C-alpha positions in Angstrom: 159.3 116.0 31.9 158.9 117.2 28.3 157.5 120.8 27.9 153.9 120.7 26.8 153.1 121.5 23.2 150.0 123.3 22.2 147.6 121.6 19.8 144.5 122.9 18.1 141.8 120.9 16.3 140.0 122.0 13.1 136.7 120.3 12.9 136.4 119.2 16.5 132.7 118.6 16.5 132.9 115.3 14.5 133.7 111.9 15.8 137.3 111.8 14.7 138.1 115.3 16.0 136.3 114.6 19.2 138.2 111.4 19.7 141.5 113.2 19.1 140.4 115.8 21.6 139.6 113.1 24.2 143.0 111.5 23.8 144.8 114.9 23.8 143.2 116.0 27.0 144.7 113.0 28.7 148.1 113.3 27.1 150.8 114.6 29.5 152.7 116.5 26.8 149.8 118.1 25.0 147.8 121.2 25.9 144.7 121.7 23.8 144.5 125.4 22.8 141.5 125.7 20.4 138.8 123.5 18.9 136.9 124.8 15.9 133.4 124.2 14.6 131.6 126.4 12.1 128.2 125.2 13.4 128.8 125.3 17.1 130.8 128.5 17.7 130.5 129.6 21.3 129.2 126.3 22.6 131.2 124.2 25.0 132.8 121.2 23.5 131.1 119.0 26.1 127.7 119.8 24.5 128.8 117.7 21.5 131.1 115.4 23.4 129.3 114.7 26.7 132.0 112.2 27.8 134.3 115.3 28.2 132.1 116.9 30.9 134.4 118.1 33.7 137.5 117.4 31.6 137.7 120.8 29.8 136.1 124.2 29.7 137.0 124.8 26.1 134.4 126.2 23.7 134.2 125.9 20.0 135.7 128.8 18.0 135.3 129.8 14.3 138.1 128.5 12.1 138.8 132.1 11.2 139.8 132.7 14.8 142.6 130.1 14.9 145.8 131.3 16.5 149.3 129.9 16.0 150.1 126.7 17.9 152.7 123.9 17.9 150.6 121.2 16.3 147.5 121.6 14.1 145.1 118.7 13.6 142.8 118.9 10.5 139.6 116.8 10.9 137.4 118.0 8.1 135.2 116.3 5.4 137.0 114.8 2.4 138.5 117.4 0.1 138.3 120.4 2.4 141.8 120.2 3.8 143.4 120.0 0.3 141.3 122.9 -1.0 141.7 125.1 2.0 145.2 124.1 2.9 146.7 127.7 2.6 144.4 128.9 5.3 146.1 126.6 7.8 149.6 126.2 6.4 151.3 128.9 8.5 149.6 128.2 11.8 151.8 125.4 13.1 155.1 123.7 12.3 153.5 120.3 12.5 150.2 119.3 10.9 148.2 116.1 11.1 145.3 115.5 8.7 142.7 112.9 9.6 141.0 113.0 6.2 142.0 111.1 3.1 143.2 114.2 1.2 147.0 113.5 1.5 147.3 109.8 2.0 148.0 108.7 -1.5 151.1 109.5 -3.6 149.8 107.7 -6.8 147.6 110.2 -8.7 146.2 107.5 -10.8 145.0 105.5 -7.8 143.5 108.7 -6.4 141.5 109.4 -9.5 140.4 105.8 -9.9 139.0 105.5 -6.3 137.9 109.1 -5.7 136.6 109.8 -9.1 138.4 113.1 -9.7 141.9 114.6 -10.1 143.6 115.5 -6.8 143.1 119.2 -6.2 146.6 119.8 -4.8 149.1 117.3 -6.3 151.9 119.7 -5.5 151.4 119.1 -1.8 151.5 115.3 -1.8 155.3 114.9 -1.5 155.5 116.6 1.9 153.2 114.2 3.7 154.1 110.9 5.4 151.5 108.2 5.8 150.6 108.0 9.4 151.0 104.3 10.1 153.8 103.9 12.7 154.1 100.1 12.2 155.0 100.7 8.6 156.7 104.1 8.5 158.1 104.8 12.0 161.5 106.0 10.7 159.9 108.5 8.2 157.6 109.8 10.9 160.5 110.7 13.2 161.1 113.8 11.0 157.7 114.3 9.4 156.1 117.8 9.7 153.0 116.7 7.7 151.3 113.5 8.7 148.5 112.0 6.7 146.7 109.6 9.0 145.5 106.4 7.5 142.0 105.2 6.9 140.4 102.9 9.4 139.6 100.1 7.0 143.1 100.4 5.5 144.7 100.2 8.9 142.9 97.0 9.8 143.7 95.4 6.5 147.3 96.6 6.2 148.2 95.5 9.7 146.8 92.1 9.2 148.5 91.5 5.9 151.8 93.4 6.0 154.1 90.8 7.6 152.9 88.1 5.3 153.5 90.2 2.2 156.7 91.7 3.5 158.2 88.3 4.2 157.0 86.8 0.8 154.8 84.1 2.3 151.9 84.5 -0.1 151.3 83.2 -3.6 151.1 85.7 -6.4 147.6 86.6 -7.1 144.6 88.5 -5.7 143.9 88.9 -2.0 140.2 89.2 -1.0 139.4 91.1 2.2 136.1 91.9 3.9 135.7 94.6 6.5 132.7 94.6 8.8 132.4 98.2 9.8 130.6 100.1 12.7 128.2 103.1 12.3 130.7 105.7 13.7 132.9 105.0 10.7 130.4 106.9 8.6 130.9 110.1 10.6 128.6 112.3 12.7 126.5 113.7 9.8 123.2 111.7 9.7 121.8 110.1 6.6 119.1 107.6 5.6 121.7 104.8 5.9 122.4 105.8 9.5 118.7 106.4 10.4 117.9 104.1 13.3 115.1 102.0 11.8 117.3 101.4 8.7 120.6 100.6 10.6 119.6 98.9 13.8 120.1 95.2 13.5 121.3 95.4 10.0 124.3 93.7 8.3 124.4 95.3 4.9 127.0 95.1 2.1 127.3 98.7 1.1 130.5 98.8 -0.9 131.1 95.3 -2.5 133.7 96.8 -4.8 135.6 100.1 -5.3 136.0 101.1 -1.6 138.3 104.1 -1.4 140.5 102.6 1.2 141.5 99.9 -1.3 143.9 102.5 -2.8 145.8 102.9 0.5 146.1 99.2 1.0 147.5 98.6 -2.5 149.9 101.5 -2.3 151.3 100.6 1.1 151.7 96.9 0.8 155.2 95.8 -0.5 155.0 95.0 -4.2 151.5 96.5 -4.4 149.5 93.2 -4.6 145.9 93.3 -6.0 143.9 93.5 -2.8 140.1 93.5 -3.4 138.1 95.0 -0.5 134.4 94.5 0.3 132.8 96.6 3.0 129.9 95.4 5.1 128.0 97.8 7.4 126.9 96.6 10.8 125.0 98.2 13.6 128.0 98.2 16.0 128.8 101.8 17.2 132.6 101.2 17.2 135.0 98.7 15.7 136.1 96.9 12.5 136.6 93.2 11.9 138.7 92.4 8.9 139.0 89.0 7.4 141.3 88.4 4.4 141.4 85.2 2.2 144.8 84.3 0.6 147.1 81.3 0.1 150.5 80.4 1.4 153.3 79.4 -1.0 153.8 75.7 -1.4 155.7 74.1 1.4 155.1 76.7 4.0 153.4 75.9 7.3 151.7 77.6 10.3 155.2 77.9 11.9 156.3 80.1 9.0 153.2 82.4 9.5 154.0 82.8 13.2 157.6 83.5 12.3 156.7 86.3 9.9 154.4 88.0 12.4 157.0 87.7 15.2 159.8 89.0 13.1 157.8 92.1 11.9 155.7 92.8 15.0 157.8 91.4 17.8 158.5 94.8 19.3 155.3 96.6 18.4 153.5 98.0 21.4 150.0 98.0 19.9 149.9 94.8 17.9 148.7 91.7 19.8 148.7 88.3 18.2 145.5 86.5 19.1 145.2 82.8 18.3 144.2 80.6 21.2 143.3 76.9 21.4 140.4 77.3 23.7 137.9 79.8 25.1 135.5 82.1 23.2 138.1 84.7 22.5 140.3 82.6 20.3 140.4 85.2 17.5 140.4 89.0 17.3 137.1 90.6 18.3 136.3 94.4 17.9 134.6 94.3 21.3 137.8 93.5 23.1 139.7 96.5 21.6 136.9 99.0 21.9 138.3 102.4 23.2 141.9 101.2 22.7 144.8 101.7 20.3 145.4 98.0 19.9 145.2 96.0 16.7 144.6 92.4 17.5 145.7 90.1 14.7 145.1 86.3 14.2 144.9 83.7 11.5 143.7 80.2 10.6 145.5 78.0 8.1 143.6 75.3 6.1 146.5 72.9 5.9 145.2 70.7 3.1 144.7 73.6 0.7 147.1 76.3 1.9 144.3 78.7 2.3 145.1 81.3 5.0 142.4 83.4 6.7 143.8 86.5 8.3 141.7 88.3 11.0 142.3 91.7 12.5 140.2 93.9 14.8 140.5 97.6 15.7 138.5 100.4 17.2 137.9 102.5 14.1 138.0 105.8 16.0 141.2 105.0 18.0 143.7 102.8 16.2 141.8 103.5 13.0 141.9 107.3 13.3 142.8 109.4 16.4 144.8 106.8 18.2 147.3 106.2 15.4 147.4 110.0 14.9 148.6 110.4 18.6 150.9 107.4 18.1 152.4 109.0 15.0 152.8 112.3 16.9 154.5 110.6 19.8 157.0 109.1 17.3 157.5 112.5 15.6 158.1 114.3 19.0 160.4 111.7 20.4 157.9 110.9 23.2 157.4 107.3 24.4 155.2 105.8 21.7 152.5 104.6 24.1 152.0 108.0 25.8 148.4 108.8 26.2 147.3 105.5 24.7 147.6 103.1 27.6 143.9 102.3 28.1 143.5 98.5 28.0 139.8 98.3 27.1 136.9 96.9 29.0 135.5 93.4 29.5 132.8 92.6 29.5 
């Protein structure tokens, strides 16, 4: 058995940090050393994450009290990790960032979608984008892992094989992500206030969503993907649908071939396209709590229009799960370690 590695989480009172904590506590090769929260110093982590009652006696500590560890996970609001990076740089040989601070290499894309210059462009070259399906080889030696955005993950994993294999016509791709409430984080706002959010389906970012930059940067050839985000009242999950067109002469068999070629050995990609039953296409409810990305499609044969569908749990495969998966790749552990939960039904 591999020797356990210590891991500490900066910003463990939020949803992303709490989900990483949940997964790390069940991981056979990880030992959680410290969890920080500026607001909750001295309180047990189970006060914020009641699902962890009886699983750990850890209490939140101040970030200033962090001690050296083997792996450091940064789970802070956007911009904080980049601006405070020097505070944490020497604490661990391996660092994972769950925020968007180090995901992009293109400074122009960063400024366009985040509305400001990157605060630490000198650091960007050391980070590997934490999407194992796309960057597994680079992750094997990465000491700095920038974990992908949840909407970007759902969109990239749905489209990547089709773009990689050259099946799509040149031109724009239009994607819509239907997003759950937890994707907005743990801090309350008017948009998350129950009377405003319950029962709602609200287009909140028709254009200019920040995750568009990640999608464009990481798809081969950088196609013009246009993302529209729709807020729902689901607590977890993302359903992505993308509209595109196949090149002339290609058929459904070619689409299947591309997915099988690229994803045939992937442990967390499941192709879902059935001829009967109510679960013929990907559904966020089926993957809730899991690290799976379910991918499906439907071809309109007379026009060549291809609708691509993917579903993930935004906090697992969209955040903490692919962070654990990337870490497993980096450490040489079996890639599925700590991520075997198959989900619930009903």
